[in-house]
C-alpha positions in Angstrom: 99.2 243.8 246.8 99.0 245.3 243.4 95.7 246.0 241.7 94.3 243.3 239.5 93.3 244.6 236.1 89.9 243.5 235.0 89.1 242.8 231.4 85.6 242.8 230.1 84.4 241.4 226.9 81.1 241.0 225.3 79.7 237.5 225.5 80.3 235.2 222.6 77.2 234.4 220.5 75.7 231.1 221.4 74.8 230.3 217.7 77.3 230.6 214.8 76.9 233.6 212.5 76.6 231.2 209.6 73.5 229.5 211.0 72.1 232.6 212.5 71.9 234.1 209.1 69.7 231.3 207.7 66.0 232.0 207.4 63.5 229.3 208.1 61.9 227.6 205.1 58.9 229.7 204.5 57.0 227.0 202.7 57.5 224.5 205.5 56.6 227.2 208.1 53.3 228.0 206.4 52.5 224.3 206.2 53.4 223.8 209.8 51.2 226.7 210.9 48.3 225.4 208.8 48.6 221.9 210.3 48.8 223.4 213.9 45.6 225.4 213.3 43.9 222.3 212.0 45.0 220.3 215.0 43.5 223.0 217.2 40.2 222.5 215.5 40.2 225.3 212.9 39.1 224.3 209.4 42.2 225.6 207.7 42.9 224.6 204.1 46.6 224.7 203.2 48.0 225.6 199.8 51.5 225.9 201.2 53.5 222.7 200.9 54.6 221.3 197.5 53.5 217.8 198.4 51.3 215.5 196.3 48.3 214.3 198.1 48.4 210.9 196.5 49.7 207.8 198.3 52.9 206.4 197.0 52.0 203.8 194.3 51.4 200.3 195.8 54.2 198.5 193.8 56.7 200.9 195.4 55.4 200.3 198.9 55.5 196.5 198.3 59.1 196.7 197.3 59.9 198.6 200.5 58.1 196.0 202.6 60.1 193.2 201.0 63.3 195.2 201.5 62.6 195.8 205.2 62.5 192.0 205.7 66.0 191.5 204.0 68.8 191.7 206.6 71.1 193.1 203.9 69.2 196.3 204.2 69.7 196.5 207.9 73.4 197.5 207.5 75.5 200.4 206.2 75.9 200.5 202.4 78.1 202.8 200.2 77.7 206.5 201.0 77.1 207.2 197.3 74.1 204.9 197.2 73.2 201.3 196.4 74.9 200.4 193.1 71.6 199.1 191.8 70.0 202.5 192.4 72.8 204.4 190.8 72.5 202.2 187.8 68.7 202.8 187.8 69.2 206.5 187.9 71.6 206.3 184.9 69.2 204.2 182.9 66.3 206.5 183.8 68.3 209.5 182.7 68.9 207.9 179.3 65.2 207.0 179.1 63.7 210.3 180.1 66.4 212.9 179.2 68.0 211.3 176.2 71.7 211.3 177.1 74.1 208.8 178.7 75.6 209.1 182.2 77.6 206.5 184.1 76.5 205.2 187.4 79.7 206.5 188.9 78.4 210.0 188.0 75.4 209.6 190.3 75.3 210.4 194.1 72.1 209.3 196.0 71.1 211.9 198.6 68.7 212.3 201.5 66.0 214.0 199.4 66.5 216.7 196.8 67.4 219.3 199.4 70.6 217.6 200.3 71.5 217.4 196.6 70.9 221.1 196.3 73.2 221.9 199.2 76.0 219.5 198.2 75.9 220.8 194.6 76.7 224.3 195.8 79.2 223.1 198.4 81.0 221.1 195.7 81.8 224.0 193.4 81.3 227.3 195.2 84.1 229.2 197.0 83.7 232.2 199.3 82.7 235.2 197.3 81.6 233.3 194.1 78.4 234.8 192.6 75.6 232.5 191.7 72.9 233.8 189.2 69.5 233.0 190.7 66.5 233.6 188.5 63.6 234.9 190.6 61.1 234.0 191.7 63.1 231.1 193.1 62.6 228.2 195.5 63.2 229.4 199.0 66.0 227.0 199.8 68.3 228.0 196.9 69.7 231.3 198.3 70.2 229.8 201.8 72.2 226.9 200.3 74.3 229.3 198.2 75.1 231.4 201.3 75.9 228.3 203.4 78.5 227.4 200.7 80.0 230.8 201.0 78.5 232.1 197.7 76.6 235.2 196.9 73.1 234.8 195.3 72.5 237.3 192.6 68.8 237.6 191.8 67.7 238.0 188.2 64.0 238.8 188.3 61.3 238.0 185.7 57.8 239.1 186.6 54.3 238.0 185.4 54.8 240.1 182.3 57.6 237.8 181.2 55.7 234.7 182.3 58.4 234.4 185.0 61.1 233.4 182.4 64.4 235.2 182.5 66.2 236.0 179.2 69.8 235.6 178.2 70.1 239.4 178.1 69.1 239.7 181.7 71.6 237.0 182.7 74.3 238.7 180.7 73.6 242.0 182.4 74.0 240.3 185.8 77.2 238.5 184.9 80.5 239.7 186.5 84.0 238.3 186.8 82.9 236.6 190.0 80.0 234.7 188.4 80.6 231.0 189.0 77.3 229.3 188.3 73.7 229.6 187.2 70.8 227.9 189.0 68.3 226.7 186.4 64.9 225.3 187.3 62.4 224.2 184.7 59.6 223.3 185.3 59.8 225.9 188.0 59.0 226.0 191.7 57.4 228.4 192.6 55.9 229.7 189.4 55.1 226.6 187.2 57.0 228.3 184.3 58.6 226.0 181.7 61.4 227.2 179.4 61.0 226.2 175.8 63.6 224.1 174.1 64.8 227.2 172.2 65.1 229.2 175.4 66.8 226.4 177.2 69.3 226.0 174.4 70.0 229.7 174.3 70.7 229.9 178.0 72.9 226.8 177.8 75.0 228.2 175.0 75.4 231.4 176.9 76.6 229.6 180.0 79.0 227.5 177.9 80.4 230.6 176.1 81.3 232.2 179.4 82.5 229.2 181.3 79.6 229.3 183.8 78.5 226.2 185.7 74.9 225.2 185.5 73.1 223.6 188.4 69.8 222.4 186.9 66.9 221.3 189.2 64.8 218.8 187.2 62.6 217.3 189.9 59.4 218.4 188.1 60.4 216.9 184.8 57.3 214.7 184.3 54.8 217.4 185.3 54.2 219.5 182.2 50.9 220.5 180.6 49.4 221.8 177.4 52.1 222.1 174.8 55.0 222.6 177.2 57.8 220.1 177.2 60.6 219.4 179.7 64.0 220.1 178.1 67.1 218.8 179.7 69.8 221.4 179.2 72.6 218.9 178.8 70.6 217.2 175.9 70.3 220.4 173.9 73.8 221.6 174.7 75.8 218.4 175.2 79.1 220.4 175.6 77.8 221.5 179.0 78.1 218.0 180.5 81.5 218.7 182.1 80.2 221.9 183.8 76.6 220.9 184.8 75.2 219.3 187.9 71.7 217.8 187.6 69.5 217.6 190.6 66.5 215.3 190.8 64.6 212.8 193.0 61.5 210.7 193.4 59.6 213.0 195.7 57.3 214.9 193.3 57.1 212.4 190.4 56.1 209.4 192.5 54.4 211.0 195.5 57.4 210.0 197.7 58.2 213.2 199.6 58.5 211.3 202.9 60.9 208.6 201.6 63.8 211.1 201.2 65.5 210.0 198.1 67.2 212.4 195.7 70.3 212.4 193.6 72.8 214.6 191.8 74.5 213.8 188.5 77.7 215.5 187.5 81.4 215.2 186.4 83.4 212.6 188.2 85.5 215.0 190.3 82.5 216.9 191.5 80.6 213.7 192.4 83.7 212.4 194.3 84.0 215.6 196.3 80.3 215.6 197.1 80.4 211.9 198.1 83.3 212.6 200.4 81.2 215.4 202.1 78.2 213.1 202.4 80.3 210.4 203.9 80.9 212.7 206.9 77.5 214.4 206.8 74.9 211.6 206.6 76.5 208.6 205.0 74.1 206.5 203.0 70.4 207.1 202.5 68.1 204.6 204.3 68.3 201.3 202.3 64.6 200.6 202.4 63.9 203.9 200.8 66.6 203.2 198.2 65.0 199.9 197.3 61.7 201.7 197.0 63.3 204.2 194.6 64.7 201.4 192.5 61.1 200.0 192.1 59.9 203.5 191.1 62.5 204.1 188.5 62.5 200.7 186.9 58.8 200.5 186.4 56.8 202.3 183.7 55.3 205.8 184.2 51.6 204.7 184.2 51.0 205.8 187.8 52.9 209.0 187.2 50.7 209.8 184.2 47.5 209.3 186.3 48.7 211.8 188.8 49.7 214.2 186.1 46.2 214.2 184.7 44.8 215.0 188.1 47.2 217.9 188.5 46.3 219.2 185.1 42.6 219.2 186.0 43.3 221.0 189.2 45.6 223.5 187.4 42.9 224.5 185.0 40.4 224.8 187.8 42.5 226.9 190.2 43.6 229.3 187.4 39.9 229.8 186.4 38.8 230.5 190.0 41.7 232.8 190.8 41.4 234.8 187.6 37.9 236.1 188.5 39.3 237.9 191.5 39.7 241.6 190.8 43.3 242.6 191.4 44.8 239.1 190.6 46.9 238.5 187.5 47.3 234.8 186.9 49.8 233.6 184.3 48.8 230.0 183.4 51.5 227.6 184.8 52.8 225.1 182.3 54.5 222.7 184.8 54.9 221.5 188.4 51.9 222.0 190.6 52.0 225.6 191.6 50.2 228.8 190.5 51.8 232.1 191.2 49.4 235.0 190.8 50.5 238.6 190.9 48.4 240.4 193.6 49.9 243.8 193.2 46.5 245.1 192.0 45.0 244.0 195.4 47.5 245.7 197.6 46.5 249.0 199.2 42.8 248.0 199.2 40.9 247.9 202.5 39.5 244.4 203.2 37.4 244.0 206.4 39.1 246.9 208.0 42.7 245.8 207.0 44.7 247.4 204.3 47.6 245.1 203.2 50.5 246.8 201.5 52.6 243.6 200.9 51.9 240.1 199.9 53.0 238.9 203.3 50.3 241.0 204.9 47.8 239.8 202.4 48.7 236.2 203.1 48.3 236.8 206.8 44.9 238.3 206.2 43.8 235.4 204.1 44.9 232.9 206.8 43.2 234.8 209.7 40.0 235.8 207.9 39.4 233.0 205.4 41.4 230.2 207.2 43.4 229.5 204.0 47.1 229.1 204.1 49.1 230.5 201.1 52.8 231.5 200.8 53.6 235.1 200.1 56.0 236.2 197.4 58.6 237.5 199.9 59.6 233.8 200.4 60.6 233.6 196.7 61.8 237.1 195.8 60.0 240.4 195.5 56.7 241.1 197.3 53.5 241.3 195.3 52.8 237.6 194.6 51.3 234.5 196.2 52.2 230.9 195.7 49.5 228.3 195.9 50.1 224.6 195.4 47.3 222.7 193.7 48.7 219.3 195.0 45.7 218.8 197.2 42.2 217.2 196.9 39.7 218.7 194.5 37.1 219.4 197.2 39.7 221.3 199.4 40.9 223.2 196.4 37.4 224.4 195.5 36.5 225.3 199.1 39.8 227.1 199.7 39.6 229.3 196.6 35.9 230.0 197.2 36.9 231.3 200.6 39.5 233.6 199.1 37.0 234.8 196.5 34.5 235.6 199.2 37.0 237.4 201.3 38.4 239.5 198.5 35.3 240.2 196.5 
């Protein structure tokens, strides 16, 4: 009997290379760790998650309760969203952003993150480069890579108030550049581009045929003299090559309701709707009905929350600024502060000498029982992100602990 040849091969990976390459959301990981420590009895104060501490306004909750009792909301509805909600988003866009879109240009998504992913999936082909101003929200580069794109970081540090310039964008542009991610007010820095800066960036993108994906979820949270500037309003010609991302999570304290949306040209919205029809289908109808109530009422409840955030913003900046080694640009929007801690690195603190912001964040969690997110989650090391969307007492206690540790 002849010899039987044996072929050996290395085992196939159990998880796809595409998903294996994705990093866990650093902000959610920090928040989960803080909550786990609290559950174990440790008095941890978390500055990690970007989540308002306020309850959802009562009139929105009441609308959801009524919707839950209506059998019409117990069934599937169009994948693109309830017609009434798409109409409400269009009307809200005219009211708040000052330009007209049709309900057919709106796709309702399961939270803002789904809108982010589907925006890139709709226009990005393998190898396309996406300009990504840094510091950036941790999900952006992962969503770009999932779509086959290549994130190209364009960094602006504390010395630039975390605002990139047209000159920096132009230096990063190549023949492969497909789109620019634009986020103002910014997560993680709280930076807000002025109307003039926004217009200049918009005209540059238009001149070079570059798509703009603009994340406007913090539009109602600006302070001092800063104003939210919709890029399509100041450069209307961009409407055909811009995708607007938004949602109810931050404005109305509705993070758990999972309602976001994207607005764009008809062909892009059709493509993204087709994807969503296979991915998740429609957003929960009760949540959509709650979102309708949020968008069609006035902004009185939103303004109350904004005033509270503004008070906390000024307090946290004041308290962090007295720490030697911290440089704290004053945030003009959202509910984050993003101090540079490069002056703190290399110092020995209770026998530990952190050389990166990740090591410093670990030290703060272990020694002061305060959870913050290191700059590595958003770009270069040397920074910390702290959300001030938490109660005043916790804010004061948490920053006091950091002061005592680092004094």
